[in-house]
N, CA and C atoms as a LAMMPS dump frame, in Angstrom:
ITEM: TIMESTEP
0
ITEM: NUMBER OF ATOMS
636
ITEM: BOX BOUNDS ff ff ff
-5.0000000000000000e+02 5.0000000000000000e+02
-5.0000000000000000e+02 5.0000000000000000e+02
-5.0000000000000000e+02 5.0000000000000000e+02
ITEM: ATOMS id mol type element x y z
1 1 1 N 410.014 311.155 -256.561
2 1 2 C 408.866 311.427 -255.694
3 1 3 C 407.731 312.025 -256.53
4 2 1 N 406.567 311.377 -256.496
5 2 2 C 405.411 311.873 -257.231
6 2 3 C 404.507 312.681 -256.322
7 3 1 N 404.025 313.801 -256.869
8 3 2 C 403.11 314.65 -256.13
9 3 3 C 401.681 314.156 -256.325
10 4 1 N 400.811 314.327 -255.329
11 4 2 C 399.417 313.927 -255.5
12 4 3 C 398.774 314.709 -256.626
13 5 1 N 397.807 314.07 -257.301
14 5 2 C 397.153 314.69 -258.448
15 5 3 C 396.446 315.976 -258.045
16 6 1 N 395.752 315.943 -256.889
17 6 2 C 395.039 317.114 -256.41
18 6 3 C 395.622 317.54 -255.069
19 7 1 N 396.275 318.699 -255.063
20 7 2 C 396.873 319.196 -253.833
21 7 3 C 395.782 319.702 -252.89
22 8 1 N 395.922 319.454 -251.583
23 8 2 C 394.926 319.949 -250.638
24 8 3 C 394.905 321.468 -250.621
25 9 1 N 393.718 322.03 -250.464
26 9 2 C 393.546 323.478 -250.432
27 9 3 C 392.798 323.855 -249.167
28 10 1 N 393.449 324.563 -248.229
29 10 2 C 392.75 324.978 -247.013
30 10 3 C 391.486 325.784 -247.319
31 11 1 N 391.534 326.615 -248.374
32 11 2 C 390.374 327.43 -248.724
33 11 3 C 389.2 326.544 -249.133
34 12 1 N 389.442 325.6 -250.018
35 12 2 C 388.375 324.695 -250.448
36 12 3 C 387.898 323.824 -249.289
37 13 1 N 388.84 323.381 -248.446
38 13 2 C 388.46 322.562 -247.291
39 13 3 C 387.564 323.353 -246.342
40 14 1 N 387.903 324.63 -246.152
41 14 2 C 387.107 325.471 -245.27
42 14 3 C 385.692 325.643 -245.784
43 15 1 N 385.546 325.898 -247.07
44 15 2 C 384.216 326.075 -247.646
45 15 3 C 383.442 324.767 -247.664
46 16 1 N 384.136 323.658 -247.891
47 16 2 C 383.464 322.359 -247.88
48 16 3 C 382.901 322.047 -246.496
49 17 1 N 383.703 322.303 -245.456
50 17 2 C 383.237 322.062 -244.083
51 17 3 C 382.096 322.998 -243.719
52 18 1 N 382.207 324.264 -244.127
53 18 2 C 381.16 325.244 -243.838
54 18 3 C 379.861 324.853 -244.536
55 19 1 N 379.964 324.432 -245.791
56 19 2 C 378.78 324.027 -246.551
57 19 3 C 378.062 322.862 -245.854
58 20 1 N 378.819 321.886 -245.407
59 20 2 C 378.221 320.725 -244.728
60 20 3 C 377.564 321.13 -243.411
61 21 1 N 378.191 322.04 -242.686
62 21 2 C 377.644 322.442 -241.391
63 21 3 C 376.41 323.326 -241.534
64 22 1 N 376.318 324.049 -242.635
65 22 2 C 375.138 324.878 -242.863
66 22 3 C 373.953 324.033 -243.317
67 23 1 N 374.169 323.231 -244.351
68 23 2 C 373.093 322.396 -244.891
69 23 3 C 373.066 321.079 -244.12
70 24 1 N 372.688 321.166 -242.87
71 24 2 C 372.635 319.987 -241.996
72 24 3 C 371.192 319.662 -241.683
73 25 1 N 370.897 318.406 -241.562
74 25 2 C 369.501 317.991 -241.352
75 25 3 C 368.928 318.534 -240.049
76 26 1 N 369.781 318.837 -239.086
77 26 2 C 369.319 319.388 -237.815
78 26 3 C 369.427 320.91 -237.761
79 27 1 N 369.695 321.542 -238.905
80 27 2 C 369.853 322.985 -238.932
81 27 3 C 371.33 323.368 -238.917
82 28 1 N 371.627 324.661 -239.097
83 28 2 C 373.013 325.109 -239.139
84 28 3 C 373.801 324.718 -237.894
85 29 1 N 375.022 324.201 -238.096
86 29 2 C 375.855 323.747 -236.991
87 29 3 C 377.232 324.414 -237.071
88 30 1 N 377.248 325.721 -237.312
89 30 2 C 378.529 326.41 -237.46
90 30 3 C 379.133 326.793 -236.125
91 31 1 N 378.402 326.568 -235.044
92 31 2 C 378.917 326.887 -233.714
93 31 3 C 378.535 325.79 -232.743
94 32 1 N 379.409 325.555 -231.775
95 32 2 C 379.112 324.568 -230.731
96 32 3 C 378.316 325.189 -229.596
97 33 1 N 378.111 326.519 -229.649
98 33 2 C 377.401 327.225 -228.586
99 33 3 C 375.961 327.515 -229.003
100 34 1 N 375.033 327.209 -228.14
101 34 2 C 373.627 327.43 -228.449
102 34 3 C 373.344 328.936 -228.545
103 35 1 N 372.502 329.292 -229.49
104 35 2 C 372.11 330.692 -229.693
105 35 3 C 373.293 331.605 -230.023
106 36 1 N 374.335 331.012 -230.588
107 36 2 C 375.487 331.821 -231.012
108 36 3 C 375.871 331.358 -232.409
109 37 1 N 375.271 331.976 -233.417
110 37 2 C 375.433 331.523 -234.794
111 37 3 C 376.444 332.401 -235.538
112 38 1 N 377.661 332.349 -235.081
113 38 2 C 378.739 333.095 -235.73
114 38 3 C 379.875 332.133 -236.079
115 39 1 N 380.534 332.418 -237.191
116 39 2 C 381.73 331.654 -237.566
117 39 3 C 382.644 332.566 -238.374
118 40 1 N 383.903 332.178 -238.443
119 40 2 C 384.905 332.908 -239.223
120 40 3 C 385.508 331.953 -240.243
121 41 1 N 385.578 332.382 -241.487
122 41 2 C 386.29 331.611 -242.493
123 41 3 C 387.572 332.372 -242.815
124 42 1 N 388.69 331.833 -242.347
125 42 2 C 389.993 332.476 -242.513
126 42 3 C 390.606 332.051 -243.839
127 43 1 N 391.209 333.009 -244.531
128 43 2 C 391.865 332.69 -245.796
129 43 3 C 393.088 333.572 -245.982
130 44 1 N 393.993 333.102 -246.817
131 44 2 C 395.203 333.867 -247.129
132 44 3 C 394.804 335.098 -247.943
133 45 1 N 395.238 336.303 -247.536
134 45 2 C 394.872 337.51 -248.288
135 45 3 C 395.229 337.439 -249.773
136 46 1 N 396.27 336.663 -250.117
137 46 2 C 396.671 336.539 -251.519
138 46 3 C 395.641 335.76 -252.334
139 47 1 N 394.707 335.088 -251.655
140 47 2 C 393.706 334.283 -252.35
141 47 3 C 392.341 334.969 -252.394
142 48 1 N 392.339 336.295 -252.384
143 48 2 C 391.086 337.051 -252.377
144 48 3 C 390.179 336.672 -253.552
145 49 1 N 390.729 336.559 -254.741
146 49 2 C 389.889 336.263 -255.902
147 49 3 C 389.434 334.803 -255.891
148 50 1 N 390.271 333.914 -255.394
149 50 2 C 389.838 332.522 -255.23
150 50 3 C 388.712 332.44 -254.207
151 51 1 N 388.824 333.254 -253.156
152 51 2 C 387.775 333.289 -252.149
153 51 3 C 386.441 333.699 -252.778
154 52 1 N 386.463 334.724 -253.604
155 52 2 C 385.22 335.198 -254.206
156 52 3 C 384.576 334.12 -255.076
157 53 1 N 385.402 333.337 -255.764
158 53 2 C 384.865 332.229 -256.559
159 53 3 C 384.212 331.178 -255.663
160 54 1 N 384.849 330.893 -254.521
161 54 2 C 384.276 329.926 -253.587
162 54 3 C 382.97 330.462 -252.981
163 55 1 N 382.92 331.772 -252.722
164 55 2 C 381.695 332.383 -252.2
165 55 3 C 380.556 332.208 -253.202
166 56 1 N 380.844 332.413 -254.481
167 56 2 C 379.823 332.242 -255.512
168 56 3 C 379.324 330.808 -255.561
169 57 1 N 380.243 329.852 -255.431
170 57 2 C 379.84 328.442 -255.457
171 57 3 C 379.003 328.085 -254.233
172 58 1 N 379.442 328.561 -253.063
173 58 2 C 378.684 328.29 -251.844
174 58 3 C 377.292 328.903 -251.937
175 59 1 N 377.204 330.148 -252.401
176 59 2 C 375.907 330.814 -252.516
177 59 3 C 374.982 330.046 -253.464
178 60 1 N 375.526 329.592 -254.585
179 60 2 C 374.717 328.833 -255.542
180 60 3 C 374.211 327.537 -254.923
181 61 1 N 375.074 326.846 -254.177
182 61 2 C 374.668 325.593 -253.528
183 61 3 C 373.577 325.842 -252.492
184 62 1 N 373.736 326.905 -251.711
185 62 2 C 372.744 327.203 -250.677
186 62 3 C 371.41 327.592 -251.296
187 63 1 N 371.446 328.431 -252.323
188 63 2 C 370.203 328.852 -252.983
189 63 3 C 369.495 327.649 -253.594
190 64 1 N 370.278 326.728 -254.161
191 64 2 C 369.68 325.509 -254.724
192 64 3 C 369.029 324.655 -253.654
193 65 1 N 369.476 324.826 -252.404
194 65 2 C 368.904 324.064 -251.285
195 65 3 C 367.82 324.854 -250.558
196 66 1 N 367.377 325.966 -251.153
197 66 2 C 366.288 326.742 -250.576
198 66 3 C 366.703 327.84 -249.623
199 67 1 N 368.002 328.166 -249.595
200 67 2 C 368.506 329.206 -248.705
201 67 3 C 368.465 330.581 -249.378
202 68 1 N 368.582 331.613 -248.545
203 68 2 C 368.808 332.972 -249.019
204 68 3 C 370.166 333.417 -248.478
205 69 1 N 370.947 334.101 -249.304
206 69 2 C 372.288 334.546 -248.92
207 69 3 C 372.34 336.067 -248.988
208 70 1 N 372.688 336.67 -247.862
209 70 2 C 372.836 338.123 -247.776
210 70 3 C 374.325 338.451 -247.712
211 71 1 N 374.84 339.09 -248.754
212 71 2 C 376.257 339.456 -248.803
213 71 3 C 376.421 340.892 -248.332
214 72 1 N 377.311 341.1 -247.367
215 72 2 C 377.544 342.424 -246.791
216 72 3 C 379.006 342.791 -247.009
217 73 1 N 379.239 343.942 -247.64
218 73 2 C 380.594 344.421 -247.906
219 73 3 C 380.971 345.472 -246.871
220 74 1 N 381.972 345.177 -246.054
221 74 2 C 382.45 346.157 -245.079
222 74 3 C 383.057 347.373 -245.779
223 75 1 N 383.675 347.152 -246.912
224 75 2 C 384.235 348.27 -247.668
225 75 3 C 383.127 349.243 -248.074
226 76 1 N 382.015 348.72 -248.601
227 76 2 C 380.911 349.585 -249.024
228 76 3 C 380.318 350.328 -247.838
229 77 1 N 380.177 349.636 -246.716
230 77 2 C 379.597 350.281 -245.535
231 77 3 C 380.469 351.43 -245.041
232 78 1 N 381.791 351.224 -245.05
233 78 2 C 382.688 352.291 -244.608
234 78 3 C 382.637 353.479 -245.568
235 79 1 N 382.629 353.209 -246.867
236 79 2 C 382.568 354.302 -247.841
237 79 3 C 381.272 355.093 -247.689
238 80 1 N 380.171 354.411 -247.402
239 80 2 C 378.905 355.106 -247.188
240 80 3 C 378.993 356.012 -245.965
241 81 1 N 379.651 355.533 -244.91
242 81 2 C 379.81 356.352 -243.704
243 81 3 C 380.688 357.572 -243.99
244 82 1 N 381.741 357.378 -244.753
245 82 2 C 382.629 358.488 -245.092
246 82 3 C 381.875 359.533 -245.916
247 83 1 N 381.083 359.087 -246.879
248 83 2 C 380.322 360.028 -247.704
249 83 3 C 379.338 360.834 -246.858
250 84 1 N 378.784 360.207 -245.842
251 84 2 C 377.818 360.921 -244.999
252 84 3 C 378.48 362.026 -244.169
253 85 1 N 379.793 361.963 -244.024
254 85 2 C 380.487 363.028 -243.303
255 85 3 C 380.526 364.319 -244.114
256 86 1 N 380.326 364.19 -245.424
257 86 2 C 380.311 365.365 -246.284
258 86 3 C 381.639 365.61 -246.975
259 87 1 N 381.614 366.258 -248.14
260 87 2 C 382.851 366.488 -248.914
261 87 3 C 383.86 367.376 -248.195
262 88 1 N 383.378 368.315 -247.394
263 88 2 C 384.321 369.188 -246.682
264 88 3 C 385.128 368.388 -245.666
265 89 1 N 384.466 367.48 -244.971
266 89 2 C 385.155 366.619 -243.988
267 89 3 C 386.199 365.768 -244.704
268 90 1 N 385.812 365.193 -245.826
269 90 2 C 386.726 364.325 -246.581
270 90 3 C 387.945 365.125 -247.045
271 91 1 N 387.718 366.292 -247.62
272 91 2 C 388.838 367.11 -248.105
273 91 3 C 389.765 367.511 -246.958
274 92 1 N 389.182 367.852 -245.826
275 92 2 C 389.977 368.271 -244.675
276 92 3 C 390.839 367.122 -244.161
277 93 1 N 390.267 365.923 -244.093
278 93 2 C 391.012 364.756 -243.623
279 93 3 C 392.149 364.422 -244.589
280 94 1 N 391.871 364.477 -245.892
281 94 2 C 392.913 364.164 -246.883
282 94 3 C 394.068 365.159 -246.779
283 95 1 N 393.746 366.424 -246.688
284 95 2 C 394.794 367.44 -246.611
285 95 3 C 395.632 367.291 -245.341
286 96 1 N 394.961 367.048 -244.222
287 96 2 C 395.69 366.905 -242.97
288 96 3 C 396.555 365.653 -242.975
289 97 1 N 396.022 364.55 -243.539
290 97 2 C 396.815 363.315 -243.601
291 97 3 C 398.073 363.528 -244.423
292 98 1 N 397.961 364.26 -245.527
293 98 2 C 399.129 364.529 -246.373
294 98 3 C 400.167 365.356 -245.622
295 99 1 N 399.696 366.334 -244.882
296 99 2 C 400.623 367.178 -244.122
297 99 3 C 401.343 366.355 -243.053
298 100 1 N 400.585 365.513 -242.35
299 100 2 C 401.177 364.677 -241.298
300 100 3 C 402.154 363.669 -241.893
301 101 1 N 401.756 363.047 -243.011
302 101 2 C 402.612 362.035 -243.634
303 101 3 C 403.892 362.646 -244.178
304 102 1 N 403.827 363.919 -244.566
305 102 2 C 405.036 364.596 -245.058
306 102 3 C 406.06 364.737 -243.938
307 103 1 N 405.567 364.909 -242.714
308 103 2 C 406.46 364.997 -241.554
309 103 3 C 407.017 363.614 -241.221
310 104 1 N 406.098 362.627 -241.156
311 104 2 C 406.477 361.231 -240.882
312 104 3 C 405.3 360.343 -241.28
313 105 1 N 405.556 359.265 -242.052
314 105 2 C 404.465 358.406 -242.514
315 105 3 C 403.574 357.901 -241.382
316 106 1 N 404.19 357.539 -240.235
317 106 2 C 403.382 356.995 -239.145
318 106 3 C 402.443 358.04 -238.554
319 107 1 N 402.829 359.31 -238.636
320 107 2 C 401.946 360.364 -238.129
321 107 3 C 400.705 360.506 -239.009
322 108 1 N 400.903 360.36 -240.313
323 108 2 C 399.756 360.39 -241.216
324 108 3 C 398.815 359.236 -240.975
325 109 1 N 399.379 358.041 -240.76
326 109 2 C 398.557 356.867 -240.501
327 109 3 C 397.809 357 -239.18
328 110 1 N 398.487 357.478 -238.164
329 110 2 C 397.834 357.648 -236.865
330 110 3 C 396.713 358.675 -236.939
331 111 1 N 396.903 359.7 -237.761
332 111 2 C 395.835 360.689 -237.925
333 111 3 C 394.618 360.042 -238.591
334 112 1 N 394.857 359.24 -239.644
335 112 2 C 393.746 358.546 -240.3
336 112 3 C 393.019 357.628 -239.323
337 113 1 N 393.786 356.928 -238.5
338 113 2 C 393.162 356.045 -237.511
339 113 3 C 392.254 356.827 -236.575
340 114 1 N 392.697 358.016 -236.165
341 114 2 C 391.896 358.815 -235.239
342 114 3 C 390.583 359.252 -235.87
343 115 1 N 390.548 359.37 -237.2
344 115 2 C 389.341 359.807 -237.891
345 115 3 C 388.456 358.645 -238.33
346 116 1 N 389.061 357.528 -238.734
347 116 2 C 388.285 356.411 -239.274
348 116 3 C 387.836 355.421 -238.21
349 117 1 N 388.645 355.249 -237.173
350 117 2 C 388.288 354.266 -236.152
351 117 3 C 386.915 354.522 -235.543
352 118 1 N 386.536 355.786 -235.213
353 118 2 C 385.188 355.998 -234.667
354 118 3 C 384.066 355.612 -235.631
355 119 1 N 384.356 355.63 -236.939
356 119 2 C 383.35 355.226 -237.927
357 119 3 C 383.233 353.715 -238.032
358 120 1 N 384.276 352.999 -237.594
359 120 2 C 384.34 351.554 -237.768
360 120 3 C 383.993 350.801 -236.499
361 121 1 N 384.599 351.194 -235.398
362 121 2 C 384.543 350.403 -234.177
363 121 3 C 383.323 350.742 -233.31
364 122 1 N 383.101 349.892 -232.296
365 122 2 C 382.067 350.142 -231.3
366 122 3 C 380.693 349.652 -231.73
367 123 1 N 379.744 349.623 -230.812
368 123 2 C 378.398 349.138 -231.12
369 123 3 C 377.668 350 -232.131
370 124 1 N 378.081 351.262 -232.282
371 124 2 C 377.44 352.157 -233.247
372 124 3 C 378.242 352.295 -234.532
373 125 1 N 379.275 351.469 -234.678
374 125 2 C 380.101 351.506 -235.882
375 125 3 C 379.557 350.57 -236.95
376 126 1 N 380.434 349.884 -237.654
377 126 2 C 380.01 349.006 -238.748
378 126 3 C 379.138 347.854 -238.255
379 127 1 N 379.282 347.48 -236.988
380 127 2 C 378.414 346.434 -236.436
381 127 3 C 376.953 346.854 -236.506
382 128 1 N 376.683 348.132 -236.252
383 128 2 C 375.311 348.637 -236.321
384 128 3 C 374.781 348.574 -237.749
385 129 1 N 375.648 348.878 -238.72
386 129 2 C 375.233 348.817 -240.119
387 129 3 C 374.943 347.375 -240.54
388 130 1 N 375.798 346.446 -240.119
389 130 2 C 375.574 345.034 -240.433
390 130 3 C 374.266 344.559 -239.801
391 131 1 N 374.046 344.929 -238.547
392 131 2 C 372.82 344.547 -237.851
393 131 3 C 371.597 345.106 -238.563
394 132 1 N 371.682 346.356 -239.011
395 132 2 C 370.554 346.984 -239.703
396 132 3 C 370.214 346.23 -240.984
397 133 1 N 371.23 345.853 -241.766
398 133 2 C 370.988 345.138 -243.016
399 133 3 C 370.395 343.75 -242.76
400 134 1 N 370.93 343.059 -241.761
401 134 2 C 370.429 341.719 -241.443
402 134 3 C 368.998 341.8 -240.933
403 135 1 N 368.711 342.769 -240.069
404 135 2 C 367.362 342.919 -239.519
405 135 3 C 366.361 343.289 -240.608
406 136 1 N 366.766 344.174 -241.526
407 136 2 C 365.879 344.554 -242.625
408 136 3 C 365.563 343.359 -243.509
409 137 1 N 366.587 342.551 -243.776
410 137 2 C 366.376 341.344 -244.567
411 137 3 C 365.439 340.383 -243.829
412 138 1 N 365.626 340.263 -242.527
413 138 2 C 364.775 339.372 -241.732
414 138 3 C 363.329 339.855 -241.732
415 139 1 N 363.12 341.171 -241.675
416 139 2 C 361.761 341.719 -241.706
417 139 3 C 361.082 341.458 -243.049
418 140 1 N 361.864 341.498 -244.122
419 140 2 C 361.308 341.286 -245.454
420 140 3 C 361.047 339.813 -245.751
421 141 1 N 361.824 338.933 -245.081
422 141 2 C 361.698 337.495 -245.358
423 141 3 C 361.623 336.708 -244.043
424 142 1 N 360.623 336.976 -243.213
425 142 2 C 360.568 336.32 -241.891
426 142 3 C 360.417 334.805 -241.971
427 143 1 N 359.878 334.324 -243.083
428 143 2 C 359.641 332.879 -243.206
429 143 3 C 360.914 332.104 -243.524
430 144 1 N 361.998 332.803 -243.84
431 144 2 C 363.229 332.107 -244.255
432 144 3 C 364.368 332.272 -243.259
433 145 1 N 364.069 332.719 -242.037
434 145 2 C 365.151 332.992 -241.083
435 145 3 C 365.998 331.759 -240.796
436 146 1 N 365.37 330.589 -240.805
437 146 2 C 366.121 329.362 -240.507
438 146 3 C 366.997 328.93 -241.669
439 147 1 N 366.808 329.568 -242.826
440 147 2 C 367.615 329.227 -243.993
441 147 3 C 368.143 330.497 -244.663
442 148 1 N 368.69 331.363 -243.84
443 148 2 C 369.323 332.584 -244.344
444 148 3 C 370.744 332.655 -243.8
445 149 1 N 371.674 333.016 -244.654
446 149 2 C 373.07 333.175 -244.245
447 149 3 C 373.528 334.591 -244.569
448 150 1 N 374.153 335.243 -243.6
449 150 2 C 374.779 336.544 -243.828
450 150 3 C 376.283 336.337 -243.965
451 151 1 N 376.816 336.71 -245.105
452 151 2 C 378.254 336.617 -245.367
453 151 3 C 378.839 338.019 -245.325
454 152 1 N 379.743 338.273 -244.388
455 152 2 C 380.37 339.585 -244.248
456 152 3 C 381.778 339.509 -244.826
457 153 1 N 382.024 340.295 -245.89
458 153 2 C 383.317 340.241 -246.557
459 153 3 C 383.912 341.606 -246.83
460 154 1 N 384.968 341.611 -247.648
461 154 2 C 385.751 342.798 -248.016
462 154 3 C 386.367 343.474 -246.803
463 155 1 N 386.736 342.669 -245.807
464 155 2 C 387.374 343.214 -244.609
465 155 3 C 388.77 343.738 -244.907
466 156 1 N 389.444 343.164 -245.902
467 156 2 C 390.802 343.58 -246.211
468 156 3 C 390.9 345.047 -246.595
469 157 1 N 389.805 345.605 -247.139
470 157 2 C 389.818 347.013 -247.533
471 157 3 C 389.9 347.941 -246.326
472 158 1 N 389.669 347.404 -245.119
473 158 2 C 389.69 348.221 -243.912
474 158 3 C 391.029 348.154 -243.178
475 159 1 N 391.98 347.42 -243.739
476 159 2 C 393.304 347.337 -243.121
477 159 3 C 393.962 348.703 -243.147
478 160 1 N 394.615 349.146 -242.058
479 160 2 C 394.853 348.453 -240.78
480 160 3 C 393.958 348.972 -239.654
481 161 1 N 392.745 349.408 -239.991
482 161 2 C 391.895 350.087 -239.009
483 161 3 C 390.89 349.167 -238.336
484 162 1 N 390.829 347.9 -238.733
485 162 2 C 389.708 347.029 -238.385
486 162 3 C 390.124 345.924 -237.418
487 163 1 N 389.22 345.624 -236.461
488 163 2 C 389.422 344.474 -235.573
489 163 3 C 388.162 343.638 -235.617
490 164 1 N 388.257 342.47 -236.238
491 164 2 C 387.069 341.655 -236.469
492 164 3 C 386.465 341.112 -235.182
493 165 1 N 387.296 340.853 -234.171
494 165 2 C 386.755 340.312 -232.923
495 165 3 C 385.761 341.288 -232.305
496 166 1 N 386.066 342.586 -232.411
497 166 2 C 385.157 343.597 -231.869
498 166 3 C 383.864 343.645 -232.678
499 167 1 N 383.959 343.503 -233.998
500 167 2 C 382.761 343.524 -234.837
501 167 3 C 381.797 342.415 -234.432
502 168 1 N 382.285 341.204 -234.313
503 168 2 C 381.41 340.086 -233.969
504 168 3 C 380.874 340.221 -232.55
505 169 1 N 381.691 340.743 -231.665
506 169 2 C 381.222 340.942 -230.281
507 169 3 C 380.055 341.92 -230.236
508 170 1 N 380.143 342.986 -231.022
509 170 2 C 379.072 343.986 -231.022
510 170 3 C 377.862 343.529 -231.834
511 171 1 N 378.044 342.512 -232.676
512 171 2 C 376.917 341.964 -233.432
513 171 3 C 376.117 340.951 -232.622
514 172 1 N 376.729 340.407 -231.614
515 172 2 C 376.081 339.365 -230.81
516 172 3 C 374.747 339.881 -230.257
517 173 1 N 373.679 339.113 -230.508
518 173 2 C 372.354 339.486 -230.042
519 173 3 C 371.628 340.458 -230.944
520 174 1 N 372.225 340.781 -232.101
521 174 2 C 371.63 341.793 -232.991
522 174 3 C 371.468 341.272 -234.417
523 175 1 N 371.352 339.948 -234.576
524 175 2 C 371.264 339.374 -235.921
525 175 3 C 369.991 338.554 -236.125
526 176 1 N 369.054 338.624 -235.185
527 176 2 C 367.766 337.926 -235.296
528 176 3 C 367.936 336.419 -235.466
529 177 1 N 369.054 335.876 -234.982
530 177 2 C 369.294 334.442 -235.079
531 177 3 C 369.809 333.975 -236.421
532 178 1 N 370.063 334.912 -237.346
533 178 2 C 370.582 334.547 -238.667
534 178 3 C 372.046 334.132 -238.541
535 179 1 N 372.44 332.998 -239.108
536 179 2 C 373.859 332.61 -239.083
537 179 3 C 374.719 333.647 -239.812
538 180 1 N 375.836 334.006 -239.204
539 180 2 C 376.732 335.019 -239.765
540 180 3 C 378.124 334.427 -239.91
541 181 1 N 378.702 334.564 -241.099
542 181 2 C 380.073 334.109 -241.352
543 181 3 C 380.9 335.304 -241.802
544 182 1 N 381.977 335.569 -241.071
545 182 2 C 382.907 336.635 -241.442
546 182 3 C 384.034 336.04 -242.273
547 183 1 N 384.247 336.585 -243.455
548 183 2 C 385.357 336.172 -244.318
549 183 3 C 386.581 336.966 -243.9
550 184 1 N 387.564 336.266 -243.353
551 184 2 C 388.686 336.907 -242.658
552 184 3 C 389.989 336.734 -243.42
553 185 1 N 390.529 337.806 -244.015
554 185 2 C 391.838 337.713 -244.668
555 185 3 C 392.958 337.829 -243.639
556 186 1 N 393.71 336.775 -243.469
557 186 2 C 394.786 336.829 -242.48
558 186 3 C 395.439 335.481 -242.296
559 187 1 N 396.221 335.383 -241.239
560 187 2 C 396.955 334.166 -240.936
561 187 3 C 396.47 333.602 -239.597
562 188 1 N 396.338 332.301 -239.552
563 188 2 C 395.938 331.634 -238.319
564 188 3 C 397.185 331.19 -237.564
565 189 1 N 397.204 331.481 -236.269
566 189 2 C 398.332 331.092 -235.417
567 189 3 C 397.785 330.375 -234.203
568 190 1 N 398.096 329.087 -234.103
569 190 2 C 397.524 328.277 -233.037
570 190 3 C 396.072 327.949 -233.344
571 191 1 N 395.316 327.588 -232.319
572 191 2 C 393.933 327.18 -232.536
573 191 3 C 392.983 328.36 -232.622
574 192 1 N 393.329 329.495 -232.015
575 192 2 C 392.408 330.628 -231.966
576 192 3 C 393.026 331.952 -232.392
577 193 1 N 394.334 332.006 -232.575
578 193 2 C 394.979 333.27 -232.911
579 193 3 C 394.829 333.614 -234.385
580 194 1 N 394.442 334.858 -234.664
581 194 2 C 394.306 335.331 -236.037
582 194 3 C 395.04 336.657 -236.194
583 195 1 N 395.863 336.739 -237.223
584 195 2 C 396.596 337.961 -237.529
585 195 3 C 395.973 338.592 -238.766
586 196 1 N 395.336 339.746 -238.602
587 196 2 C 394.641 340.406 -239.701
588 196 3 C 395.619 340.76 -240.81
589 197 1 N 395.32 340.283 -242.014
590 197 2 C 396.148 340.466 -243.211
591 197 3 C 397.539 339.86 -243.045
592 198 1 N 397.751 339.088 -241.979
593 198 2 C 399.06 338.521 -241.71
594 198 3 C 400.071 339.557 -241.284
595 199 1 N 399.591 340.755 -240.918
596 199 2 C 400.478 341.863 -240.59
597 199 3 C 400.358 342.312 -239.132
598 200 1 N 399.162 342.286 -238.586
599 200 2 C 398.956 342.761 -237.227
600 200 3 C 399.259 341.663 -236.218
601 201 1 N 399.493 342.036 -234.975
602 201 2 C 399.733 341.057 -233.93
603 201 3 C 398.524 340.13 -233.805
604 202 1 N 398.753 338.834 -233.575
605 202 2 C 397.637 337.889 -233.486
606 202 3 C 396.655 338.275 -232.395
607 203 1 N 395.373 338.148 -232.721
608 203 2 C 394.281 338.416 -231.788
609 203 3 C 393.633 337.083 -231.459
610 204 1 N 393.531 336.768 -230.173
611 204 2 C 392.919 335.502 -229.75
612 204 3 C 391.56 335.709 -229.113
613 205 1 N 391.008 336.907 -229.254
614 205 2 C 389.738 337.238 -228.604
615 205 3 C 388.569 336.812 -229.492
616 206 1 N 388.463 335.498 -229.738
617 206 2 C 387.432 334.986 -230.627
618 206 3 C 386.635 333.879 -229.959
619 207 1 N 385.315 333.996 -230.009
620 207 2 C 384.427 332.928 -229.569
621 207 3 C 383.983 332.036 -230.729
622 208 1 N 383.829 332.594 -231.959
623 208 2 C 383.279 331.772 -233.032
624 208 3 C 384.218 330.66 -233.46
625 209 1 N 383.632 329.671 -234.111
626 209 2 C 384.435 328.636 -234.754
627 209 3 C 385.188 329.253 -235.92
628 210 1 N 386.413 328.818 -236.133
629 210 2 C 387.235 329.313 -237.224
630 210 3 C 387.4 328.184 -238.246
631 211 1 N 386.953 328.425 -239.473
632 211 2 C 387.168 327.484 -240.573
633 211 3 C 388.412 327.926 -241.341
634 212 1 N 389.239 327.071 -241.926
635 212 2 C 389.065 325.621 -241.924
636 212 3 C 389.606 325.006 -240.631
C-alpha cells in the first residue's frame, strides 16, 4: 500500500479556505449571516507553532492583496490586566493559591478561577480590550475597514479559565464591521461542538463559521 505524496492537513485546509473566503471579489465571506463577520479557525493545540507559520503566510498574502492585519494576543491582554491590579494584588493571589493548592490542587485552581475569571469574562473583560484595539485601528485607518482582518490568538495561554463563545458573543456589534477570526486551540466534535484545548467539555454555543 502506497501513501499519498502529500498528506492532507486540516490546518492547511482551514487556512486555504479562510484565505479564499477573505479575498473574495464580493468582499469577505467568512460568515453566512449578514452583518456578522466572525469566524473560528480550530486547530490541534499540539500544532501551535505550525499555526503561527500559517498565520504569517496568511498575513503576507493578505497584505500583498492590499489588506491590513491586526493581530491580538489574548495572553498579552490578560497579563496587562493582571499588572494593572498592582504587585500587592499579584503577590497576595500567588500566596493564597499556594496555600489552597497545598491543601488540595483543585482548591488552588478554583481560587485562581475566582480571581482571574472576572478579568477575562463578560462585556467588560477581554472582549472590551479586543473591541478597544479594533476600534482604535479602525479610527486610524478608516479607509481600509473593508480590507482589515483582526486575528485573535494565544487563547491557549488562558486555559482553563477561558470560554471563547462568550468572548465572541460580547464582541458582537463592537468591531466596527471588521472581520474577526478567533484562532481556537481545541478539538472539534460534531458540526458545532468545540472542546477547548481538547480538555474541557464540548461547547456548542457558537454562531460563527468554524474552519476547517
